[in-house]
C-alpha positions as CSV (number, residue, x, y, z in Angstrom):
1,M,151.3,24.9,0.0
2,A,150.2,24.9,3.4
3,Y,150.3,27.9,5.3
4,L,152.6,28.6,7.9
5,I,151.7,29.7,11.5
6,L,153.5,30.6,14.2
7,V,152.1,30.1,17.8
8,I,153.6,32.1,20.7
9,D,152.5,31.2,24.2
10,D,154.6,30.4,27.7
11,E,152.0,27.6,28.1
12,E,153.3,24.4,26.7
13,G,149.9,22.6,26.6
14,I,148.5,25.5,25.2
15,R,151.1,25.4,22.3
16,E,151.0,21.9,21.7
17,S,147.1,21.8,21.6
18,L,146.8,24.5,18.9
19,K,149.6,22.8,17.2
20,G,147.8,19.5,17.1
21,I,144.5,20.9,16.0
22,L,146.0,23.1,13.0
23,E,148.2,20.3,11.5
24,D,145.3,18.1,11.6
25,E,143.8,21.0,9.6
26,G,146.6,21.2,7.0
27,Y,148.6,23.7,8.5
28,E,152.6,24.2,8.9
29,V,152.9,25.1,12.5
30,L,156.1,26.5,14.5
31,T,155.9,27.5,18.1
32,A,157.7,29.5,20.6
33,S,157.7,29.8,24.4
34,S,158.6,33.7,24.4
35,A,158.3,36.8,22.7
36,E,162.0,36.8,21.9
37,E,162.1,33.5,20.8
38,G,159.0,33.8,18.5
39,M,160.7,37.1,17.3
40,K,163.4,35.5,15.6
41,I,161.5,32.5,14.2
42,F,158.9,35.6,12.7
43,E,162.0,37.1,11.1
44,E,163.4,33.9,9.8
45,Q,160.6,32.0,8.9
46,L,158.2,34.9,7.5
47,P,154.9,32.7,9.1
48,D,151.5,33.6,7.3
49,L,149.8,34.1,10.7
50,V,150.6,34.7,13.9
51,L,148.8,33.5,17.4
52,L,150.2,35.4,20.2
53,D,149.7,35.2,23.9
54,I,149.7,38.9,25.6
55,W,151.1,37.9,29.1
56,L,154.7,36.7,28.1
57,P,157.6,36.4,30.5
58,G,160.3,39.1,29.3
59,M,158.9,41.3,26.2
60,D,155.2,41.2,26.3
61,G,152.6,40.1,23.7
62,I,151.6,44.0,23.2
63,E,155.3,44.9,22.2
64,S,155.7,41.7,20.2
65,L,152.3,42.9,18.4
66,K,153.5,46.2,17.5
67,R,157.3,45.0,16.2
68,M,155.3,42.4,14.0
69,R,153.1,45.0,12.5
70,D,156.0,47.7,12.2
71,R,157.9,45.1,10.3
72,R,155.0,43.0,8.1
73,P,151.8,45.1,8.4
74,S,149.9,42.9,6.3
75,I,150.6,39.8,8.8
76,P,147.6,38.6,10.5
77,V,147.9,38.2,14.1
78,I,145.5,36.8,16.7
79,M,145.9,37.8,20.1
80,I,145.1,35.2,23.2
81,S,144.7,35.8,26.8
82,G,143.9,34.0,29.8
83,H,142.8,37.1,31.9
84,G,142.4,39.7,29.2
85,T,140.6,43.1,29.5
86,I,138.3,45.3,27.1
87,E,141.1,47.5,27.2
88,L,143.9,45.0,26.6
89,A,141.7,44.1,23.9
90,V,140.8,47.6,22.4
91,K,144.7,48.5,22.8
92,A,145.8,45.1,20.4
93,S,142.9,46.1,18.0
94,K,144.6,50.0,17.6
95,L,147.8,48.1,16.9
96,G,146.4,46.2,14.1
97,A,145.6,43.0,15.6
98,Y,143.3,41.0,13.6
99,D,141.2,39.2,16.6
100,F,141.5,38.8,20.4
101,L,140.7,35.1,21.7
102,E,140.1,34.3,25.6
103,K,141.6,31.1,27.5
104,P,140.1,28.6,27.9
105,L,140.3,28.5,24.2
106,S,137.3,27.0,22.0
107,L,139.1,25.0,19.5
108,E,136.5,25.2,17.0
109,R,136.4,29.0,17.4
110,V,140.4,29.2,16.9
111,L,139.9,27.3,13.8
112,I,137.1,29.5,12.2
113,T,139.2,32.6,13.3
114,V,142.4,31.4,11.3
115,K,140.6,30.7,8.4
116,R,138.8,34.0,8.2
117,A,142.1,35.9,8.9
118,L,144.1,34.1,6.1
119,E,141.1,34.3,4.2
120,V,141.1,38.2,4.6
121,A,144.6,38.4,4.6
122,A,144.5,36.9,0.8
123,L,141.8,39.2,-0.2
124,E,143.5,42.4,1.5
125,G,146.9,41.1,-0.9
126,T,145.0,40.6,-4.1
127,L,143.5,43.9,-3.5
128,K,147.0,45.6,-3.0
129,A,148.3,44.0,-6.2
130,L,145.3,45.1,-8.3
131,K,145.4,48.9,-6.8
132,E,149.6,48.5,-7.9
133,E,148.2,47.1,-11.4
134,A,145.7,50.1,-11.4
135,A,148.2,52.5,-10.4
136,G,150.7,51.1,-13.4
137,R,147.4,51.2,-15.9
138,F,146.6,54.9,-15.0
139,R,150.0,56.6,-15.6
140,L,150.2,59.5,-18.3
141,V,153.6,58.2,-20.0
142,G,155.4,60.7,-21.9
143,E,157.6,63.2,-21.5
144,S,157.2,65.9,-24.2
145,A,156.5,69.2,-23.4
146,A,152.9,69.1,-24.1
147,I,152.5,65.9,-21.6
148,R,154.6,67.3,-19.5
149,H,152.6,70.5,-19.2
150,L,149.2,68.5,-19.0
151,K,151.2,66.3,-15.9
152,A,151.6,69.8,-13.9
153,Q,147.7,70.9,-14.7
154,I,146.6,67.6,-13.4
155,D,148.8,68.0,-10.1
156,I,147.2,71.7,-9.5
157,V,143.7,70.7,-10.5
158,A,143.6,67.0,-8.5
159,P,143.2,68.4,-4.8
160,S,140.6,70.8,-5.7
161,S,136.7,70.0,-6.0
162,S,136.6,72.2,-8.9
163,I,134.3,70.8,-12.1
164,V,137.3,69.9,-14.9
165,L,136.1,70.2,-18.7
166,I,139.0,67.8,-20.8
167,T,138.5,68.1,-24.8
168,G,140.7,65.9,-27.3
169,E,140.2,63.9,-30.0
170,S,138.7,60.4,-29.6
171,G,141.3,57.9,-28.1
172,S,143.8,60.6,-26.8
173,G,143.6,59.7,-23.4
174,K,140.5,61.8,-21.6
175,E,139.4,59.1,-19.6
176,L,142.7,58.5,-18.4
177,V,143.3,61.7,-17.0
178,A,140.2,61.8,-15.6
179,R,141.2,58.5,-13.5
180,L,144.4,60.2,-12.6
181,I,142.5,63.3,-11.2
182,H,140.2,61.4,-9.0
183,E,142.9,59.3,-7.8
184,R,144.8,62.3,-6.7
185,S,142.1,64.2,-5.0
186,P,140.8,63.9,-1.6
187,R,138.2,61.6,-3.0
188,K,140.1,58.9,-4.2
189,G,138.7,56.7,-1.5
190,G,135.2,57.6,-2.9
191,P,133.6,55.9,-6.4
192,F,134.3,56.7,-9.7
193,I,131.4,56.4,-12.1
194,E,131.7,57.2,-15.8
195,V,128.7,57.6,-17.8
196,N,129.4,57.6,-21.7
197,C,126.7,60.0,-22.8
198,A,127.1,59.0,-26.4
199,A,126.2,55.2,-25.7
200,I,122.9,55.7,-23.7
201,P,119.8,56.1,-25.6
202,R,118.1,59.5,-25.1
203,E,115.3,58.2,-23.9
204,L,117.1,56.2,-21.1
205,I,119.9,59.3,-20.5
206,E,117.7,60.7,-17.3
207,S,116.9,57.0,-16.1
208,E,120.9,56.3,-16.4
209,L,121.9,59.4,-14.6
210,F,119.1,60.2,-11.6
211,G,117.7,56.6,-11.4
212,H,114.5,55.7,-11.3
213,E,110.8,54.6,-8.8
214,R,109.2,51.3,-9.7
215,G,106.7,51.6,-12.0
216,S,107.8,55.0,-13.5
217,F,107.7,53.5,-17.1
218,T,107.3,50.5,-19.0
219,G,110.2,48.2,-17.8
220,A,110.8,49.6,-14.5
221,H,110.1,46.7,-12.3
222,E,112.3,48.4,-9.3
223,R,113.7,51.0,-7.9
224,K,117.2,51.9,-9.1
225,K,119.9,54.3,-8.2
226,G,121.3,56.1,-11.0
227,K,124.9,57.5,-11.6
228,F,124.6,60.9,-9.6
229,E,123.6,58.7,-6.5
230,L,126.0,56.0,-7.1
231,A,129.1,58.7,-7.3
232,D,128.1,60.5,-3.8
233,R,131.7,61.7,-2.1
234,G,133.2,60.9,-5.6
235,T,133.5,61.5,-9.1
236,L,131.3,61.3,-12.0
237,F,132.9,61.5,-15.3
238,L,130.2,62.3,-18.0
239,D,132.2,61.2,-21.2
240,E,131.5,62.7,-24.4
241,I,128.9,65.3,-22.7
242,G,128.4,67.2,-26.3
243,D,126.2,64.3,-27.6
244,M,124.0,64.8,-24.3
245,S,120.1,65.9,-25.2
246,K,119.3,69.4,-24.2
247,E,116.5,68.0,-21.8
248,A,118.8,66.5,-19.8
249,Q,121.8,69.2,-20.2
250,A,118.9,71.0,-18.2
251,K,118.7,68.7,-15.5
252,V,122.4,68.6,-15.3
253,L,122.6,72.0,-14.9
254,R,120.0,72.0,-12.0
255,V,121.8,69.1,-10.3
256,I,125.4,71.1,-10.4
257,E,123.5,74.4,-9.0
258,T,121.4,72.7,-6.6
259,K,123.7,69.4,-5.7
260,E,119.9,67.8,-5.7
261,F,117.7,65.8,-7.7
262,Q,114.9,63.8,-8.0
263,R,114.3,59.9,-9.4
264,V,112.4,59.7,-12.7
265,G,108.8,59.2,-11.4
266,G,110.0,60.1,-7.7
267,G,109.1,63.2,-5.8
268,K,111.8,63.3,-3.1
269,N,114.9,65.5,-3.4
270,I,117.9,63.7,-2.8
271,K,121.3,65.4,-1.8
272,V,124.6,64.3,-3.4
273,D,128.1,65.3,-3.1
274,V,129.5,64.7,-6.4
275,R,132.7,66.5,-8.6
276,I,131.9,66.3,-12.1
277,I,134.5,65.7,-14.7
278,A,133.2,66.1,-18.6
279,A,135.5,65.5,-21.5
280,T,134.2,65.8,-25.3
281,N,136.1,65.3,-28.4
282,K,133.9,67.9,-30.0
283,D,134.0,71.9,-29.5
284,L,131.3,73.0,-27.5
285,Q,131.9,76.2,-28.2
286,E,130.3,75.6,-31.7
287,E,127.8,73.4,-30.4
288,V,126.8,75.9,-28.4
289,R,126.7,78.6,-31.5
290,K,124.7,76.0,-33.5
291,G,121.8,75.5,-30.8
292,N,123.1,71.7,-29.6
293,F,124.2,72.7,-26.3
294,R,123.1,74.8,-23.6
295,D,125.3,78.0,-23.2
296,D,124.8,78.4,-19.3
297,L,125.8,74.5,-18.9
298,F,129.0,75.4,-21.1
299,Y,129.9,78.1,-18.5
300,R,129.4,75.8,-15.7
301,L,131.4,72.9,-16.7
302,N,134.4,75.3,-18.4
303,V,135.4,76.1,-14.8
304,I,139.1,74.0,-15.7
305,P,139.6,73.3,-19.2
306,L,142.0,70.6,-20.2
307,R,143.1,69.8,-23.4
308,V,144.7,66.1,-24.3
309,P,147.0,66.5,-27.1
310,P,146.8,64.0,-29.9
311,L,149.4,61.6,-30.2
312,R,150.6,63.2,-33.7
313,E,151.6,66.3,-31.5
314,R,153.7,64.1,-29.5
315,K,155.4,61.6,-31.2
316,E,158.4,61.8,-28.8
317,D,156.4,60.0,-26.7
318,I,155.6,56.7,-28.8
319,P,158.9,54.6,-27.8
320,L,157.9,55.1,-24.2
321,L,154.5,54.5,-24.9
322,V,155.3,51.2,-27.0
323,E,157.2,50.3,-23.8
324,H,154.7,50.7,-21.2
325,F,152.0,48.6,-23.4
326,L,154.4,45.8,-24.1
327,T,155.2,45.6,-20.5
328,L,151.1,45.9,-19.3
329,I,150.4,43.5,-22.2
330,A,153.1,40.7,-21.2
331,S,151.6,40.9,-17.8
332,E,148.2,40.5,-19.1
333,Y,148.8,37.3,-21.2
334,G,151.7,35.9,-18.4
335,K,153.9,36.1,-21.1
336,P,158.0,37.0,-21.5
337,K,157.8,40.8,-22.9
338,K,158.8,41.2,-26.4
339,R,160.9,44.4,-27.9
340,L,160.7,46.3,-30.9
341,E,163.6,46.6,-33.7
342,E,164.7,50.2,-34.2
343,K,163.5,50.4,-37.4
344,A,159.9,49.5,-36.3
345,I,159.7,51.9,-33.9
346,K,160.7,54.4,-36.4
347,L,157.4,53.3,-38.6
348,L,155.3,53.6,-35.7
349,V,156.8,57.2,-35.2
350,D,156.4,58.0,-38.7
351,Y,152.4,57.7,-38.7
352,N,150.2,60.0,-38.0
353,W,147.7,58.1,-35.7
354,P,144.3,59.2,-36.3
355,G,142.7,57.0,-33.7
356,N,145.6,58.5,-31.1
357,V,146.7,56.4,-28.2
358,R,144.2,53.9,-28.3
359,E,144.7,52.6,-31.8
360,L,148.9,52.7,-31.0
361,R,147.4,50.6,-27.9
362,N,145.5,48.2,-30.0
363,L,148.5,47.7,-32.3
364,V,151.1,47.0,-30.1
365,E,148.4,44.0,-28.5
366,R,148.1,43.0,-31.9
367,L,151.8,43.1,-32.8
368,F,152.5,41.0,-29.2
369,I,150.1,38.2,-30.2
370,M,150.7,37.9,-33.7
371,S,154.4,38.5,-34.1
372,Q,156.8,35.7,-34.1
373,G,159.7,35.6,-31.8
374,D,160.7,37.9,-29.0
375,I,161.9,40.3,-31.2
376,I,159.0,42.8,-33.3
377,R,159.9,43.8,-36.7
378,S,159.3,46.2,-39.2
379,E,157.7,43.4,-41.6
380,D,155.5,42.9,-38.6
381,I,153.8,46.3,-38.4
382,E,153.6,46.7,-42.2
383,S,151.5,43.6,-42.3
384,S,149.5,44.5,-39.2
385,F,148.5,47.4,-40.8
386,G,146.9,45.4,-43.6
387,L,149.2,47.3,-46.1
388,P,151.6,46.1,-48.9
389,S,155.2,45.2,-48.1
390,P,158.0,46.3,-48.5
391,G,158.3,50.3,-47.8
392,I,154.5,51.1,-47.3
393,H,156.0,52.8,-44.2
394,S,157.3,56.0,-45.9
395,Y,153.6,57.2,-47.0
396,F,152.9,57.8,-43.2
397,K,154.6,60.8,-43.2
398,F,152.0,62.4,-45.2
399,N,149.6,64.5,-43.6
400,T,147.0,64.3,-46.3
401,L,145.4,61.3,-48.4
402,R,146.2,63.2,-51.3
403,E,149.8,63.6,-50.8
404,A,150.0,60.0,-49.6
405,R,148.3,59.0,-52.8
406,E,150.4,61.0,-55.4
407,A,153.5,59.6,-53.5
408,F,152.3,55.9,-54.2
409,E,151.2,56.6,-57.5
410,R,154.7,58.1,-58.7
411,D,156.2,55.0,-57.0
412,F,153.8,52.4,-58.5
413,I,154.5,53.9,-62.1
414,L,158.5,54.3,-61.6
415,K,158.3,50.5,-60.8
416,K,156.3,50.0,-63.6
417,L,158.4,51.6,-66.0
418,Q,161.6,50.3,-64.7
419,E,159.7,46.8,-65.5
420,N,159.1,47.7,-68.8
421,N,162.4,49.3,-69.4
422,W,160.5,52.9,-69.9
423,N,158.5,51.8,-72.7
424,I,155.5,54.3,-72.1
425,S,153.2,52.0,-74.2
426,K,153.6,48.5,-72.4
427,T,153.5,50.3,-69.3
428,A,150.4,51.9,-69.8
429,E,149.0,48.3,-70.9
430,A,150.2,46.8,-67.9
431,I,148.6,49.1,-65.5
432,S,145.2,49.4,-67.7
433,L,145.5,53.1,-68.3
434,E,145.1,55.0,-71.9
435,R,148.7,55.9,-73.5
436,T,147.9,59.7,-73.6
437,A,146.4,59.3,-69.6
438,L,149.5,57.8,-68.4
439,Y,151.6,60.9,-70.1
440,R,149.4,63.2,-68.1
441,K,150.2,61.4,-64.9
442,L,154.0,61.7,-66.0
443,K,153.5,65.2,-66.6
444,H,151.8,65.7,-63.1
445,L,154.0,63.3,-60.9
446,G,157.1,65.3,-62.8
447,I,158.2,61.8,-63.7
448,T,161.2,62.0,-66.5
449,E,163.7,59.6,-67.8
450,A,165.9,61.1,-65.3
451,D,164.3,59.2,-62.8
452,S,164.9,56.2,-64.5
453,S,167.7,54.9,-61.8
454,A,165.6,55.9,-58.8
455,T,165.1,53.8,-56.0
456,V,161.4,52.9,-55.4
457,R,160.1,53.4,-51.7
């Protein structure tokens, strides 16, 4: 689809010249001889770009620019004038004009300026869409008491520059909390730099954090900025800080205290303004007692502690999370959104989610891709867990492997007894168990002939 350009100028020759060269380049062009006529076209036709003369009969170009920007702030407007001044150019620029061209117009410059203005507008539109998408992704979904409390803490903490220590199990959403704090802070316009301390080899962690000079070690072929330097005026997220080496801990502590550091192999102090957010799935106080973590660094990091609850402690949020993930995944794949039947949602709520929100998100994506039709059913979930069907979901309610195993053994033996008309010898042979061992199992599991009519899960 061709871009639509509106030309507003009281000189017919200018209008026709611009219309001719722009249409030759493949643009669609509308023209107006006054601001009033141009504003009517602007409202009705929604052009992608406006070429606007400053000196017009009636309403002038500056007032027109102001009204256009009020109605559609993202539209590029290029001002043109036969006797412009620096003062006018500055005023137009402050009101949001993309550029200012003087008559007589250079048609080549007009084409270049129009092309660049449209490219910039397209990029800004893409950036806005990405930011809106990111805002949707970086949402703490849930209405449980635990999540409402965490949201309130984030709102209080975010505007400050204090160090935050986020604790929680793997996959519970610690990075999401860190990003929310950054996005709601005065530093949101600055960088958010993440370092996974557990994923970086110990011998490289200092170079990763502080950078290095060329030739400072084997393989250092050029100077490299570290994460602290890259995060200047923003936020540095030290994920899994409990896995950081004691040597690196000492240097991080020094940066926190002095707000400066040196690159590996360098001798110059580099000052930085960085807010630190750290996260761990370990008990740092226990790590301090074991001698694995510096107590002075722990106290420096533990200024504002936040705990992210595991998913099993907020199961009422699972339906909301599933709905959120289905929306995101449908958008990612460009496909219609699917929904879960009530029975399927109950299966997910009954499960204890050792992998927390990350495990739930991965399962929802798998179900979205693998399930047939628009509705995700309980059978899809059972097969996605890689467990036998039917009825395996009934074991999700147990908290320990022992409880789940005994419940499964009871159901399995009951089913086999029913298949063999409660003949103990035949049942023992069918399940490859000694007769006496089966009797012990029956006694241990509390199975009697009174269970003969029991419904197996």
